[in-house]
TORFIMAR-896162 format. One record per atom (N, C-alpha, C, CB): residue in three letters; chain; x, y, z. Coordinates in pm, 1 decimal, decimal comma, padded with zeros to 6 digits. Glycine has a CB too. Layout:
ALA  A  X  Y  Z
...
end
This chain:
ARG  A  -07777,3  09254,2  -03005,2
ARG  A  -07652,6  09249,5  -03081,0
ARG  A  -07598,0  09390,4  -03101,8
ARG  A  -07674,2  09179,7  -03216,7
ARG  A  -07685,7  09484,5  -03135,3
ARG  A  -07642,3  09622,8  -03160,7
ARG  A  -07573,3  09680,2  -03038,2
ARG  A  -07762,1  09711,5  -03200,4
HIS  A  -07634,5  09658,4  -02919,7
HIS  A  -07576,7  09708,7  -02795,5
HIS  A  -07440,3  09644,2  -02770,0
HIS  A  -07671,8  09682,0  -02677,0
ALA  A  -07430,4  09513,8  -02795,8
ALA  A  -07304,0  09443,0  -02775,0
ALA  A  -07195,3  09497,6  -02867,2
ALA  A  -07322,4  09292,1  -02798,4
LEU  A  -07231,0  09528,4  -02990,5
LEU  A  -07132,9  09584,8  -03084,0
LEU  A  -07088,1  09723,1  -03039,7
LEU  A  -07191,3  09591,8  -03225,3
GLY  A  -07179,7  09802,8  -02989,1
GLY  A  -07143,1  09934,6  -02939,2
GLY  A  -07047,4  09924,2  -02821,8
GLY  A  -07267,1  10012,3  -02898,7
ASP  A  -07077,0  09830,9  -02731,5
ASP  A  -06988,4  09808,9  -02617,4
ASP  A  -06852,5  09756,7  -02662,7
ASP  A  -07052,1  09710,8  -02518,6
ARG  A  -06854,2  09665,7  -02759,2
ARG  A  -06727,9  09611,4  -02809,5
ARG  A  -06647,0  09720,9  -02877,7
ARG  A  -06753,5  09494,9  -02907,4
GLY  A  -06714,5  09809,0  -02950,1
GLY  A  -06644,8  09920,9  -03013,8
GLY  A  -06577,1  10008,6  -02911,3
GLY  A  -06741,2  10003,8  -03096,9
LEU  A  -06646,8  10037,2  -02802,5
LEU  A  -06588,5  10118,6  -02696,0
LEU  A  -06467,8  10048,4  -02634,3
LEU  A  -06693,5  10148,7  -02587,8
THR  A  -06480,2  09918,5  -02610,8
THR  A  -06368,8  09841,0  -02555,2
THR  A  -06248,7  09845,4  -02649,3
THR  A  -06411,5  09694,7  -02529,8
LYS  A  -06274,5  09832,2  -02777,9
LYS  A  -06165,1  09837,8  -02875,2
LYS  A  -06101,4  09975,9  -02877,8
LYS  A  -06215,8  09800,7  -03015,1
ALA  A  -06183,4  10078,6  -02873,0
ALA  A  -06130,1  10215,5  -02874,5
ALA  A  -06041,1  10238,8  -02753,4
ALA  A  -06244,8  10319,1  -02877,1
LEU  A  -06087,5  10199,0  -02637,0
LEU  A  -06010,3  10217,3  -02514,5
LEU  A  -05886,9  10128,0  -02511,1
LEU  A  -06097,2  10189,4  -02393,4
GLY  A  -05892,9  10016,4  -02583,4
GLY  A  -05781,6  09921,2  -02586,2
GLY  A  -05681,0  09946,8  -02696,2
GLY  A  -05834,3  09783,7  -02600,7
GLY  A  -05696,9  10056,9  -02768,2
GLY  A  -05598,5  10091,4  -02869,9
GLY  A  -05623,7  10032,1  -03007,6
GLY  A  -05466,3  10049,0  -02824,2
ASP  A  -05746,2  09993,6  -03035,9
ASP  A  -05781,6  09939,5  -03167,5
ASP  A  -05885,6  10029,8  -03233,1
ASP  A  -05835,5  09793,6  -03155,4
PRO  A  -05844,3  10149,0  -03277,9
PRO  A  -05943,0  10241,5  -03335,1
PRO  A  -06009,0  10188,6  -03461,0
PRO  A  -05877,9  10373,0  -03365,3
ASN  A  -05935,5  10116,5  -03544,3
ASN  A  -05996,1  10064,3  -03667,4
ASN  A  -06105,3  09962,9  -03636,2
ASN  A  -05889,3  10000,3  -03756,8
GLY  A  -06080,4  09876,7  -03538,0
GLY  A  -06182,4  09780,9  -03496,6
GLY  A  -06303,0  09850,9  -03437,4
GLY  A  -06125,2  09682,6  -03396,0
ALA  A  -06277,0  09955,1  -03358,2
ALA  A  -06386,7  10031,6  -03299,6
ALA  A  -06472,0  10095,5  -03408,3
ALA  A  -06332,6  10139,1  -03204,7
LEU  A  -06406,7  10155,6  -03505,9
LEU  A  -06481,0  10221,7  -03614,2
LEU  A  -06565,2  10121,9  -03692,5
LEU  A  -06384,5  10293,8  -03709,0
LEU  A  -06512,9  10002,6  -03715,7
LEU  A  -06591,7  09899,3  -03786,2
LEU  A  -06716,0  09862,6  -03706,0
LEU  A  -06505,9  09772,6  -03811,7
ASP  A  -06699,6  09844,5  -03575,2
ASP  A  -06815,7  09811,2  -03491,9
ASP  A  -06916,3  09925,8  -03490,6
ASP  A  -06771,4  09778,2  -03348,2
TYR  A  -06868,9  10048,0  -03475,9
TYR  A  -06960,2  10163,2  -03474,5
TYR  A  -07033,1  10176,9  -03607,5
TYR  A  -06883,4  10292,5  -03443,4
ASP  A  -06962,1  10157,5  -03717,9
ASP  A  -07026,9  10167,0  -03849,3
ASP  A  -07134,3  10061,0  -03866,2
ASP  A  -06923,5  10153,8  -03960,9
THR  A  -07108,6  09941,7  -03812,5
THR  A  -07208,1  09834,6  -03819,9
THR  A  -07333,3  09871,9  -03741,1
THR  A  -07149,4  09702,4  -03767,0
VAL  A  -07315,4  09926,2  -03622,5
VAL  A  -07429,8  09969,2  -03541,5
VAL  A  -07508,9  10075,8  -03616,3
VAL  A  -07383,0  10023,2  -03403,8
LEU  A  -07439,1  10174,7  -03670,9
LEU  A  -07506,7  10286,8  -03737,7
LEU  A  -07579,7  10245,0  -03864,7
LEU  A  -07406,3  10394,7  -03771,2
SER  A  -07533,4  10139,3  -03928,6
SER  A  -07598,7  10095,4  -04052,8
SER  A  -07713,6  09998,0  -04028,0
SER  A  -07497,0  10030,6  -04144,3
ALA  A  -07732,2  09956,4  -03903,2
ALA  A  -07840,3  09861,9  -03872,2
ALA  A  -07975,7  09931,0  -03886,5
ALA  A  -07823,8  09804,5  -03728,7
PRO  A  -08069,3  09867,8  -03957,1
PRO  A  -08200,2  09930,4  -03975,6
PRO  A  -08278,9  09947,9  -03846,0
PRO  A  -08281,1  09849,1  -04071,5
ASP  A  -08245,8  09870,8  -03744,7
ASP  A  -08319,2  09880,9  -03617,9
ASP  A  -08245,6  09965,8  -03514,4
ASP  A  -08344,3  09742,2  -03561,3
CYS  A  -08149,8  10044,0  -03557,5
CYS  A  -08075,3  10130,3  -03465,9
CYS  A  -08167,8  10240,9  -03414,0
CYS  A  -07950,1  10191,5  -03536,5
THR  A  -08189,2  10243,0  -03283,8
THR  A  -08277,5  10343,3  -03224,6
THR  A  -08210,3  10480,4  -03226,4
THR  A  -08315,6  10303,9  -03080,2
PRO  A  -08286,6  10587,0  -03218,9
PRO  A  -08225,4  10720,2  -03216,0
PRO  A  -08126,2  10737,8  -03100,9
PRO  A  -08333,2  10825,7  -03205,7
GLN  A  -08158,3  10685,0  -02983,2
GLN  A  -08065,8  10699,2  -02870,8
GLN  A  -07937,5  10619,9  -02895,1
GLN  A  -08132,4  10653,1  -02740,5
ALA  A  -07950,1  10497,6  -02947,0
ALA  A  -07831,3  10417,4  -02977,2
ALA  A  -07748,4  10486,2  -03085,2
ALA  A  -07871,2  10274,3  -03022,3
ARG  A  -07816,5  10545,4  -03184,3
ARG  A  -07745,9  10617,4  -03290,4
ARG  A  -07668,4  10735,1  -03231,5
ARG  A  -07845,3  10666,7  -03398,3
ALA  A  -07731,7  10810,7  -03144,3
ALA  A  -07666,0  10926,8  -03085,4
ALA  A  -07543,2  10885,5  -03004,5
ALA  A  -07764,1  11003,9  -02996,8
TRP  A  -07556,7  10784,2  -02918,6
TRP  A  -07442,4  10737,3  -02839,2
TRP  A  -07330,0  10688,3  -02929,5
TRP  A  -07485,5  10625,1  -02743,4
THR  A  -07366,3  10612,5  -03033,3
THR  A  -07265,6  10557,5  -03123,0
THR  A  -07195,0  10668,3  -03200,2
THR  A  -07329,2  10457,9  -03219,8
LEU  A  -07270,0  10769,1  -03243,8
LEU  A  -07208,1  10882,2  -03312,8
LEU  A  -07109,5  10956,4  -03222,6
LEU  A  -07315,4  10978,5  -03362,6
VAL  A  -07147,5  10977,0  -03096,9
VAL  A  -07057,8  11044,9  -03002,2
VAL  A  -06930,3  10962,4  -02982,8
VAL  A  -07128,9  11067,8  -02865,3
ASN  A  -06947,1  10832,3  -02964,4
ASN  A  -06830,0  10746,5  -02945,8
ASN  A  -06743,5  10741,0  -03071,2
ASN  A  -06873,6  10605,9  -02906,8
ARG  A  -06807,9  10730,1  -03187,9
ARG  A  -06730,7  10725,2  -03312,2
ARG  A  -06658,0  10856,8  -03335,6
ARG  A  -06822,1  10693,3  -03431,3
ALA  A  -06723,4  10967,7  -03304,2
ALA  A  -06659,7  11098,3  -03321,8
ALA  A  -06531,4  11108,2  -03239,5
ALA  A  -06756,6  11210,8  -03282,2
GLY  A  -06535,0  11055,3  -03118,1
GLY  A  -06415,0  11056,2  -03035,2
GLY  A  -06300,9  10979,6  -03098,9
GLY  A  -06445,2  10998,5  -02899,5
VAL  A  -06332,1  10863,6  -03155,7
VAL  A  -06229,2  10783,2  -03221,9
VAL  A  -06179,8  10854,8  -03347,9
VAL  A  -06284,2  10642,3  -03257,5
LEU  A  -06272,1  10911,1  -03423,4
LEU  A  -06231,2  10983,8  -03544,3
LEU  A  -06137,1  11098,7  -03509,2
LEU  A  -06354,7  11037,5  -03619,3
HIS  A  -06172,1  11173,1  -03406,9
HIS  A  -06086,0  11283,5  -03363,9
HIS  A  -05948,7  11231,4  -03322,2
HIS  A  -06151,2  11361,0  -03247,7
ASP  A  -05947,5  11124,7  -03243,5
ASP  A  -05820,5  11068,6  -03196,2
ASP  A  -05732,4  11018,2  -03309,5
ASP  A  -05847,0  10955,9  -03099,6
THR  A  -05793,3  10978,2  -03420,9
THR  A  -05715,5  10926,9  -03534,0
THR  A  -05688,1  11034,8  -03639,3
THR  A  -05788,6  10809,7  -03598,3
GLY  A  -05722,5  11159,9  -03607,5
GLY  A  -05689,4  11270,5  -03697,0
GLY  A  -05796,3  11308,6  -03796,6
GLY  A  -05568,5  11237,9  -03770,1
ASP  A  -05912,8  11244,5  -03789,7
ASP  A  -06021,5  11277,6  -03882,0
ASP  A  -06113,9  11379,1  -03815,0
ASP  A  -06100,7  11149,3  -03924,2
THR  A  -06064,9  11502,6  -03805,3
THR  A  -06141,7  11607,9  -03738,9
THR  A  -06272,4  11635,5  -03811,7
THR  A  -06059,2  11736,1  -03729,8
ALA  A  -06267,8  11636,7  -03944,3
ALA  A  -06389,9  11663,3  -04022,1
ALA  A  -06495,9  11556,6  -03995,6
ALA  A  -06357,7  11669,3  -04172,9
GLY  A  -06454,0  11431,5  -03987,3
GLY  A  -06548,4  11323,5  -03956,8
GLY  A  -06607,0  11336,9  -03817,5
GLY  A  -06480,3  11188,6  -03970,7
ALA  A  -06522,1  11374,5  -03722,4
ALA  A  -06569,5  11394,6  -03585,0
ALA  A  -06671,1  11507,4  -03579,9
ALA  A  -06451,9  11424,8  -03490,4
ILE  A  -06640,9  11617,1  -03646,1
ILE  A  -06733,0  11731,2  -03648,7
ILE  A  -06866,5  11690,2  -03712,2
ILE  A  -06670,4  11850,1  -03726,5
ALA  A  -06860,2  11614,1  -03820,4
ALA  A  -06983,8  11569,5  -03886,6
ALA  A  -07068,8  11484,4  -03792,3
ALA  A  -06950,8  11489,4  -04014,3
ASP  A  -07004,5  11393,6  -03718,1
ASP  A  -07080,2  11309,1  -03625,2
ASP  A  -07141,1  11391,9  -03512,3
ASP  A  -06989,9  11199,4  -03567,0
TYR  A  -07063,2  11483,0  -03454,8
TYR  A  -07117,3  11567,4  -03347,9
TYR  A  -07230,6  11655,2  -03399,2
TYR  A  -07006,8  11654,5  -03287,5
ASN  A  -07215,8  11707,9  -03519,6
ASN  A  -07323,6  11790,1  -03576,7
ASN  A  -07449,6  11708,2  -03601,5
ASN  A  -07277,6  11854,8  -03707,6
GLU  A  -07432,3  11582,2  -03641,0
GLU  A  -07550,2  11497,4  -03660,2
GLU  A  -07624,0  11478,1  -03527,9
GLU  A  -07509,6  11360,6  -03719,4
VAL  A  -07548,5  11457,9  -03420,6
VAL  A  -07610,7  11444,4  -03289,0
VAL  A  -07686,4  11572,6  -03254,0
VAL  A  -07504,0  11412,7  -03180,8
MET  A  -07624,9  11687,1  -03277,5
MET  A  -07688,7  11815,4  -03245,3
MET  A  -07817,1  11836,0  -03325,0
MET  A  -07592,0  11930,8  -03272,1
ALA  A  -07823,0  11781,2  -03445,1
ALA  A  -07940,0  11800,3  -03531,4
ALA  A  -08052,0  11700,7  -03503,3
ALA  A  -07898,9  11789,5  -03676,0
MET  A  -08024,6  11599,2  -03425,5
MET  A  -08125,6  11497,2  -03398,5
MET  A  -08229,8  11550,0  -03300,4
MET  A  -08059,9  11369,3  -03343,2
PRO  A  -08357,8  11527,8  -03330,5
PRO  A  -08460,7  11566,1  -03233,2
PRO  A  -08461,4  11466,0  -03117,4
PRO  A  -08601,3  11572,9  -03300,7
ASP  A  -08499,7  11512,7  -03002,6
ASP  A  -08517,5  11425,6  -02885,8
ASP  A  -08390,9  11353,3  -02840,4
ASP  A  -08622,3  11324,3  -02915,8
VAL  A  -08275,1  11414,0  -02864,7
VAL  A  -08150,3  11356,7  -02814,8
VAL  A  -08142,5  11384,9  -02665,0
VAL  A  -08025,5  11415,6  -02890,4
PRO  A  -08102,6  11285,8  -02586,4
PRO  A  -08086,4  11313,1  -02443,3
PRO  A  -07993,3  11432,6  -02421,4
PRO  A  -08031,3  11188,4  -02370,4
GLU  A  -08027,4  11514,6  -02325,0
GLU  A  -07951,4  11637,7  -02299,9
GLU  A  -07803,8  11609,5  -02274,4
GLU  A  -08010,5  11712,5  -02181,1
GLU  A  -07774,2  11499,8  -02208,1
GLU  A  -07635,0  11463,0  -02180,5
GLU  A  -07555,2  11448,6  -02310,7
GLU  A  -07629,3  11331,5  -02099,9
LEU  A  -07615,3  11383,6  -02410,2
LEU  A  -07545,9  11364,7  -02537,4
LEU  A  -07532,6  11495,2  -02614,5
LEU  A  -07618,9  11262,1  -02622,2
ARG  A  -07636,4  11575,7  -02610,6
ARG  A  -07630,5  11705,9  -02676,4
ARG  A  -07518,5  11791,2  -02615,2
ARG  A  -07766,9  11778,8  -02664,8
ARG  A  -07506,8  11786,8  -02483,6
ARG  A  -07403,1  11863,0  -02414,1
ARG  A  -07263,0  11811,8  -02451,8
ARG  A  -07423,9  11854,3  -02261,0
ILE  A  -07246,4  11679,7  -02457,6
ILE  A  -07117,4  11620,8  -02496,9
ILE  A  -07080,4  11665,3  -02637,3
ILE  A  -07122,5  11466,3  -02489,4
ALA  A  -07176,4  11656,2  -02729,5
ALA  A  -07149,8  11695,9  -02868,3
ALA  A  -07114,9  11844,2  -02876,2
ALA  A  -07271,7  11665,4  -02957,7
GLU  A  -07190,9  11926,3  -02806,1
GLU  A  -07167,5  12070,6  -02808,3
GLU  A  -07029,5  12105,7  -02751,8
GLU  A  -07276,7  12143,0  -02728,9
GLN  A  -06993,3  12043,8  -02641,2
GLN  A  -06862,6  12070,4  -02580,0
GLN  A  -06748,5  12027,8  -02671,7
GLN  A  -06851,0  11998,1  -02445,4
ASN  A  -06764,0  11912,6  -02735,7
ASN  A  -06658,0  11865,2  -02824,0
ASN  A  -06648,5  11948,3  -02951,3
ASN  A  -06680,9  11719,6  -02859,2
LEU  A  -06761,4  11995,6  -03000,4
LEU  A  -06756,2  12086,6  -03115,3
LEU  A  -06681,4  12214,5  -03079,1
LEU  A  -06898,6  12120,2  -03164,3
ALA  A  -06703,1  12263,8  -02958,4
ALA  A  -06632,9  12385,2  -02914,4
ALA  A  -06482,7  12357,4  -02905,9
ALA  A  -06687,3  12434,1  -02776,5
VAL  A  -06444,5  12242,7  -02852,9
VAL  A  -06302,3  12206,2  -02842,8
VAL  A  -06239,4  12197,2  -02981,7
VAL  A  -06285,7  12071,5  -02767,8
LEU  A  -06316,7  12146,1  -03076,6
LEU  A  -06267,3  12132,0  -03213,7
LEU  A  -06275,1  12263,0  -03292,0
LEU  A  -06346,0  12024,4  -03286,4
GLY  A  -06326,6  12367,0  -03227,4
GLY  A  -06337,0  12496,4  -03294,2
GLY  A  -06446,7  12500,1  -03398,2
GLY  A  -06206,6  12531,6  -03358,3
ALA  A  -06548,5  12417,3  -03378,1
ALA  A  -06654,2  12406,6  -03477,8
ALA  A  -06791,2  12419,3  -03413,8
ALA  A  -06643,4  12274,6  -03552,7
GLY  A  -06805,0  12505,1  -03317,1
GLY  A  -06929,9  12518,9  -03244,9
GLY  A  -07051,2  12533,4  -03333,4
GLY  A  -06922,0  12634,4  -03155,3
GLY  A  -07123,8  12423,0  -03352,2
GLY  A  -07250,3  12423,6  -03425,1
GLY  A  -07240,3  12452,8  -03573,1
GLY  A  -07339,6  12521,6  -03364,8
GLN  A  -07139,2  12395,9  -03638,1
GLN  A  -07125,9  12418,3  -03782,8
GLN  A  -07226,9  12336,4  -03859,0
GLN  A  -06984,7  12384,3  -03830,5
end
């Protein structure tokens, strides 16, 4: 279910429904069985939506959380780092 919600959130984000995407991402992140990798992917995706909707501070917080997570896949760490640089918040 968690994976399906993450996918649905991405579909909503790409389809122009940022509020629906954020609700799905928040549900995934609040699930007690959310794995660290699922959390990292969801944070990266949510950060993109937050940035697109003007919540730069929220996006930075999500990217920073990914950067602070141990054992995050290098691909996700790189995405978070690059987006923090774009937002002018490299590793805040």
